[in-house]
C-alpha positions, 0 to 999 in steps of 0.5 A: 499500499502506498504513502503519499507526500504532495509537495507545494512550492515551499516545501522544497526549499524546506528539504533537509537531511538530519541524522539521529542517533535516537532513531538507531537505537530504536531500530537496534530494538526493533532489529532484536525483535525480528533478527531473522530479517536483518542479514546486513547485520548478523555480525553485529547481532551476533557479537552483541548477543551477550549485551542485548540477553542483559537487556529488557526489551518488551516494553519497547517491543510492546510499542513496535507491533508489526503492522500498525502504528510505532508512538512518533513521540518517542522518537521525534523527528531530529534537528540537523545534527543532534545528539543523544542526549538532545534527543533522549531530553525532548524524548523526557520533554513530552507531553504525557497526554500527548504521549498518551493518546499516541501510546494508546493508538498503538498499543491498539495495533498489538493484540492484546496489548491495549489490556495488558497491565503494562498498556493499563500501567502506562495509559493511567500514568503517562508521566511514568511512563515517558520516564520508563521507556526513555530509561528504556532507550537510554540504557539501549544507547549506551550498551548497545549502540554508543560503542559503535556510532563512530563507525554508524556515524560516518556511513551516515555520513557519507550518505548524506554526502553523496546525496547531497551533492545528487540533490544539487545534480538532479533536483528532489524530483530526480534524488528520491526515486534514486534513494529506494526502488520504492520511491516514486515521484509524479507531479509534486507526489512523492510515492512511498511503497510501504506496509501501510497507507498514508497521505498527507500536504506537506502544508510547508513544512517540507521533508526530513530525508533520514539515512538509517543503518537499522531500518534495512530492508524497510523504507519508512515515510513516517510522522503524524501531525504536527510533526514534521514528515521525515523519509527514513531509508536505508543508507548507501553501504551496508553491506560492509558495514560490519566487515573489519578492515583487512589491514592491507594498503597497497605497498607503493603508496606506502612507499609514496606517504609512508605508512600511517598516512597511506593508510589514512587516505586507503580508508577514505573510500567512502566519506568520514570523520576524524574520530570514524577513522580512528575508531575504524583504524584503531589509531589514536584521534591526533595522529589521523587528525596529522595525517588528514592535515598534510594529505588536505594540504598535498590536495588528496583530500577535501575537507567539508563541514556538516554540523559539527562535524568535519567530513573528509574524502579523496580529490580525484588524485586522492583516488587515483593514487589510492586505486592504483597504488598496487605493485605491478 
């Protein structure tokens, strides 16, 4: 069944990309509920199995119906570069009565949930419900997601950088079908093939485009009024997300640049931040930063700011050296 989002003139000027650590935390919980659907994350699922077993995820799972509504207040649309701490603070500040109505809508989509002891307790005391669910999300973040956040953020930032360039090249109507094969664009209307049916006129609010690691294999057109409409789609490159680097850097590149700089240049096959590279390569951030500065000054890398982060990527010359530096 399709979801349709109708754009007006003002909406084209109010579309933006965003990254949400809170969304990744919530969808990591969803991945654990149905792990058999998420083959790309099999390595991660095996690695965090013991840590996940120590968490009580049943309260969050109760609000994740297989088909139906998940509460918008529990994961509102993010600002462009919000931290988890900023996002969870917004969740804790949710209006209890609005959260109660939103939660009741979600519970109604899971047979028996409305009349379950936990469901009744939440609806009777929504302020307590907000505290309990916020605490549960925060525990999941610190236990399962935060340790890998530099890696996840690097992938998400690379997706935003790529699609921002494509937006400038082909416009919104050209970009949206490229983002995912289930997106169609005709007559200023975005049609998304999803499991639910939804229709909305954006009314000048624009659209948040949000890449996600854990949403795969789904795409989600989400958030009812008053929330800003949001399209959550699988980020590019998740197939190799959990693979460890093989540590091989072309010998010729090492002889030209030195081991450290060659390793950093070769690792930037997708845009990344200093912190993400340091985490991926097991190097000190100060060492990576020094290598990045030299490589950028030499014309092998470029840098662009995204929110509070700086993304580095190979220039055409850097790309040629990194890909053609092998022995012959």
